[in-house]
C-alpha positions in Angstrom: 0.3 -0.4 -0.1 1.3 3.7 -0.6 0.4 6.9 0.7 0.4 10.3 -1.6 2.5 13.0 0.0 2.9 17.2 -1.3 6.4 17.4 -3.2 6.8 20.8 -1.2 6.0 20.3 2.0 5.7 16.6 3.0 2.0 17.0 4.3 -0.2 13.6 3.6 -2.7 14.1 0.8 -4.3 10.3 1.2 -4.7 7.6 3.4 -3.3 4.3 2.5 -4.2 3.0 -1.2 -3.9 -0.2 -3.2 -2.9 0.1 -6.9 -5.6 -1.1 -9.1 -6.1 -1.2 -13.2 -6.2 1.9 -14.4 -10.1 1.6 -16.0 -10.7 2.2 -19.6 -13.5 4.4 -19.1 -11.2 6.9 -16.9 -11.3 9.9 -19.5 -14.2 8.9 -21.2 -17.4 11.5 -21.6 -20.6 10.4 -21.4 -23.8 11.7 -23.2 -24.9 15.4 -22.2 -25.6 16.6 -18.6 -25.5 13.5 -17.2 -23.8 12.5 -14.1 -21.7 10.3 -13.8 -21.1 8.0 -10.3 -17.0 8.2 -9.3 -14.8 6.7 -11.1 -12.5 4.5 -8.4 -13.3 2.4 -5.7 -12.4 3.6 -2.1 -9.5 2.6 -0.8 -7.6 2.5 -4.6 -5.4 4.7 -7.0 -4.2 3.3 -11.3 -1.8 5.3 -12.6 -2.4 7.0 -16.3 1.1 5.8 -18.1 0.6 8.6 -20.4 0.8 12.6 -20.5 -2.9 13.4 -19.9 -4.0 17.4 -19.2 -2.9 20.8 -20.2 -0.9 21.6 -22.2 -1.8 20.4 -25.2 -0.1 20.6 -28.9 -2.0 20.0 -31.9 -1.4 17.4 -34.2 0.0 19.9 -36.9 2.5 21.3 -34.3 3.5 17.6 -33.6 6.4 16.0 -35.5 5.2 12.5 -36.9 8.5 10.9 -35.6 7.8 12.3 -32.3 3.9 11.1 -32.1 5.6 7.4 -33.8 7.7 7.5 -30.4 5.4 8.1 -28.0 2.9 5.2 -29.2 1.4 7.1 -31.5 0.2 5.5 -35.4 -2.1 8.1 -37.1 -3.7 11.7 -36.4 -5.3 12.9 -33.1 -6.1 16.0 -32.1 -4.1 17.0 -30.0 -1.3 15.2 -27.7 -0.3 16.4 -24.1 3.1 17.8 -22.6 2.4 17.1 -19.6 3.8 14.9 -16.7 3.3 10.8 -17.8 2.1 9.2 -14.1 -1.1 11.4 -13.5 -2.6 9.8 -10.2 -6.5 9.4 -10.0 -8.3 8.7 -7.0 -12.0 8.7 -5.4 -12.7 12.4 -4.5 -13.0 11.4 -0.9 -9.6 10.3 -0.6 -7.9 13.5 -1.1 -7.1 14.4 2.0 -5.5 18.0 3.0 -6.5 19.8 0.2 -8.8 23.2 -0.5 -9.7 24.3 -4.2 -7.2 26.6 -6.0 -9.7 30.0 -6.2 -7.2 30.8 -9.0 -8.6 27.7 -11.2 -12.0 26.5 -9.4 -13.9 28.0 -12.3 -12.6 25.9 -15.1 -15.7 23.4 -16.4 -19.6 24.4 -17.8 -22.7 24.7 -15.8 -22.3 21.4 -13.4 -19.0 21.3 -11.9 -15.1 20.9 -12.7 -13.7 19.4 -16.1 -10.1 20.1 -15.3 -9.6 21.8 -18.5 -7.3 24.6 -17.0 -5.1 22.2 -15.4 -4.4 21.5 -11.2 -7.2 23.0 -8.8 -6.5 21.7 -6.0 -3.6 23.3 -3.3 -2.2 21.8 -0.3 -3.8 23.2 2.5 -0.5 23.2 4.5 1.6 25.0 1.7 -0.5 26.1 -1.0 1.1 24.3 -3.6 -1.2 23.1 -6.7 -1.2 19.1 -6.2 -4.4 17.4 -8.1 -7.2 18.1 -10.4 -11.1 17.6 -9.3 -13.0 17.1 -11.6 -17.0 16.1 -11.3 -18.4 18.0 -14.3 -21.6 16.0 -15.7 -21.0 13.6 -18.4 -17.3 13.4 -16.7 -16.6 10.6 -14.0 -15.9 11.6 -10.8 -12.5 11.8 -9.5 -9.1 13.3 -8.4 -6.0 13.3 -10.3 -2.6 14.1 -8.3 -0.2 15.8 -10.8 2.9 13.7 -11.1 5.6 16.3 -10.1 3.4 17.8 -7.5 3.3 14.7 -5.0 5.6 11.6 -4.4 4.4 8.2 -3.4 5.5 6.8 0.1 5.3 2.8 1.2 3.0 2.4 3.6 3.7 0.0 6.6 0.0 -1.6 6.5 -1.9 -4.9 5.4 -2.0 -5.1 1.2 -4.9 -6.0 -0.5 -4.3 -9.7 -1.4 -4.0 -10.5 -5.4 -7.0 -12.0 -6.5 -6.5 -15.4 -8.4 -8.2 -15.6 -11.8 -10.5 -18.6 -10.2 -11.0 -16.4 -7.3 -12.4 -13.5 -8.9 -14.5 -15.7 -10.8 -15.9 -17.4 -7.4 -17.2 -13.2 -6.3 -19.3 -13.2 -9.3 -19.0 -9.6 -9.7 -19.9 -8.8 -13.0 -20.9 -5.3 -14.8 -24.1 -4.7 -15.4 -24.9 -4.0 -19.1 -27.5 -1.5 -17.7 -27.3 1.1 -15.1 -29.1 3.6 -13.5 -28.2 6.9 -14.7 -29.2 10.6 -13.2 -29.4 13.7 -15.1 -28.8 17.7 -14.2 -31.8 19.3 -14.2 -34.4 16.6 -14.6 -38.4 17.5 -12.8 -38.9 15.9 -9.4 -39.7 12.1 -9.9 -37.3 11.8 -12.7 -33.7 11.8 -11.0 -33.1 8.2 -12.5 -33.5 6.9 -15.7 -31.9 3.6 -17.1 -29.5 4.6 -19.5 -29.8 2.8 -23.5 -26.1 0.5 -22.3 -23.8 1.1 -19.4 -21.1 3.9 -20.1 -18.7 0.9 -18.7 -19.9 -1.5 -21.4 -19.6 1.5 -24.3 -16.2 2.1 -23.1 -15.1 -1.4 -23.1 -16.7 -2.1 -26.4 -14.7 0.6 -27.9 -11.3 -0.7 -27.4 -12.2 -4.0 -27.9 -13.6 -3.1 -31.1 -10.3 -1.5 -32.2 -8.9 -4.9 -31.6 -10.8 -7.0 -33.2 -10.9 -5.1 -36.6 -6.9 -5.3 -36.2 -7.4 -8.9 -35.9 -10.1 -9.9 -38.6 -7.4 -9.0 -41.3 -10.0 -7.5 -43.2 -12.0 -10.3 -43.0 -15.6 -11.0 -41.6 -16.0 -11.5 -37.9 -18.4 -13.4 -36.0 -18.7 -13.5 -32.0 -20.7 -15.8 -29.6 -24.2 -15.4 -29.9 -25.6 -13.3 -26.3 -24.4 -10.6 -25.2 -21.1 -10.5 -27.2 -23.2 -10.4 -30.3 -25.4 -7.7 -29.1 -22.3 -5.1 -28.3 -20.1 -6.0 -31.3 -21.6 -8.2 -34.4 -23.5 -4.7 -36.0 -20.1 -2.4 -35.9 -18.2 -5.7 -37.3 -20.9 -6.3 -40.1 -20.8 -2.9 -40.7 -17.0 -2.2 -41.2 -15.5 -5.2 -42.4 -16.9 -7.2 -46.0 -18.8 -9.9 -46.3 -18.3 -13.0 -47.6 -16.1 -16.0 -46.3 -13.4 -17.2 -44.9 -14.7 -15.4 -41.7 -12.6 -15.3 -38.6 -14.4 -16.5 -35.2 -14.2 -14.8 -32.2 -14.7 -16.9 -28.9 -15.5 -16.0 -25.5 -12.5 -17.7 -23.5 -11.0 -17.3 -19.8 -10.8 -18.7 -16.5 -14.1 -21.1 -16.2 -15.0 -21.6 -19.5 -14.8 -24.6 -21.0 -11.7 -25.6 -23.6 -11.4 -23.5 -26.5 -12.5 -24.6 -29.8 -9.7 -25.6 -33.0 -10.9 -23.3 -34.7 -10.9 -20.1 -32.2 -9.0 -17.1 -34.5 -9.4 -14.5 -31.8 -9.8 -14.4 -28.3 -12.5 -12.0 -26.0 -10.5 -12.3 -22.5 -11.0 -10.3 -19.2 -8.3 -8.2 -18.3 -7.4 -8.3 -13.9 -8.8 -5.4 -12.5 -5.7 -5.4 -10.1 -3.0 -5.6 -12.6 -4.4 -5.0 -15.9 -2.8 -8.4 -17.0 -5.1 -10.4 -20.0 -5.8 -13.5 -19.4 -3.8 -16.6 -21.5 -4.8 -19.7 -22.5 -1.9 -22.7 -21.3 -3.2 -24.4 -24.9 -2.5 -24.4 -28.2 -4.8 -21.4 -28.5 -2.5 -19.1 -27.0 -1.5 -17.8 -30.4 -4.9 -16.4 -30.8 -5.1 -12.6 -31.2 -6.6 -12.0 -27.4 -9.0 -8.9 -27.1 -8.8 -7.4 -23.9 -12.6 -6.8 -22.4 -12.3 -5.4 -18.4 -13.2 -8.0 -16.4 -17.0 -7.0 -14.9 -17.7 -6.6 -18.5 -15.7 -10.1 -19.4 -17.8 -11.6 -16.3 -21.4 -10.7 -17.5 -20.6 -11.5 -21.1 -19.2 -14.7 -20.1 -22.2 -16.0 -17.3 -24.8 -13.5 -18.1 -26.9 -13.2 -14.9 -30.2 -15.9 -14.9 -33.5 -14.6 -13.3 -37.3 -16.5 -13.5 -39.0 -14.9 -16.3 -42.4 -15.5 -13.9 -42.8 -16.2 -10.2 -42.7 -20.0 -8.6 -44.5 -21.3 -6.0 -43.8 -23.9 -3.3 -40.1 -24.4 -2.1 -37.2 -23.8 -3.9 -34.5 -26.0 -5.1 -31.2 -26.0 -4.0 -29.2 -23.4 -7.0 -32.8 -21.9 -8.4 -33.2 -18.2 -7.9 -36.4 -17.6 -5.4 -38.9 -15.5 -7.3 -38.5 -12.6 -4.7 -34.7 -11.9 -6.5 -35.3 -8.3 -7.9 -36.1 -8.4 -11.9 -33.6 -7.4 -14.5 -33.8 -4.2 -15.7 -35.5 -3.1 -18.6 -34.5 -3.9 -21.9 -33.9 -1.2 -24.4 -34.4 -2.0 -28.1 -31.1 0.2 -28.7 -29.0 -1.3 -31.1 -25.5 -0.7 -28.9 -23.2 1.3 -30.0 -19.6 1.6 -28.3 -17.5 4.7 -27.4 -16.6 6.4 -30.6 -13.6 8.4 -29.0 -12.3 5.4 -27.1 -12.2 3.4 -29.6 -10.2 6.4 -32.0 -8.3 6.3 -28.9 -7.5 2.6 -29.0 -6.7 2.4 -32.5 -4.5 5.1 -33.0 -2.4 3.2 -30.2 -1.9 0.2 -32.6 0.6 -0.2 -35.5 -2.0 -1.5 -37.8 -3.8 1.3 -37.6 -1.1 2.4 -40.7 -2.6 -0.2 -42.9 -5.2 2.0 -45.7 -8.1 0.1 -44.8 -7.8 0.7 -41.2 -6.8 4.2 -41.9 -10.3 4.8 -43.7 -12.4 3.6 -41.0 -10.7 6.1 -38.6 -11.0 9.2 -41.1 -14.4 8.2 -41.5 -15.6 7.7 -37.7 -17.5 10.6 -37.5 -19.9 9.3 -40.9 -19.7 5.7 -39.1 -21.4 8.0 -35.6 -24.1 9.8 -37.9 -24.9 6.3 -39.3 -25.4 4.8 -35.8 -22.5 2.8 -36.0 -20.8 4.0 -33.1 
């Protein structure tokens, strides 16, 4: 475990925290006027390995060789010149800080968006140390400035590293639907069911970029169920039709042995380390497409529910009739997050091939067509 202190005066800025993987949706902007919840779980932190935040440089100001050295292989709106290694925590984990009155106005009508740089200062010495984000359509978080804080080991019980089997046994998936609160809604309408979970849209944006690279510009089929709802329509729209197709399958702990004809594996990423699951057999050569563990868990082991109440004594292993009903299903087609798709694809060297570059260049048109 670690604590973070002010680099200027040494004052504590957090309590003890355990490191976890950076969420795929860390920089997601979702909808318009929506109140997204807190990004990080209590007692945890994650590190953004790339530079992030102001100052920014436009793509026209960046030498292509510099961009490629930073792992960017296609044009983007701009690149951050900030230091890499920003640390993200839940707002409630920040201690000994105050809002910087000189920069607290950076944001829109609903809160702070962090566009102006650090807006939180060390209460002891006044040095800017972090950026609070709580504006609408953004995940609530505090980003510690890597140049203004220091990470110190904490002598205490470390959160145990869970095995894949333990993660599956926990049964903690990410539901494909979740309640979303909107700013300015009328009384009695404080919450609505989103068409799809923002976390699922973010996860699909990253995974879809990998699926296209793995396709080698051939049709790709995915398993029936949630995987097909999430990916198949976009794959059919963006890839040419006709055989031979490539087969993507769900793979990971607790699932049956892999089929011999599996070309692409939809696998979980460990929530603590970020490492993707690797098969131990010959299928290890297949392209592995990462999914956040909670999304993969819900996709691989969809939660059953009783369609009608049941009378009498419930046999062991059968759900009771007073279990909560599943959230309402909307008929709006799933749409992957286009900006996370873009951010992933430009970081894959294969984007330099003409057909993938064409998909990237036509992203706005594909959004207008409802693919994203």
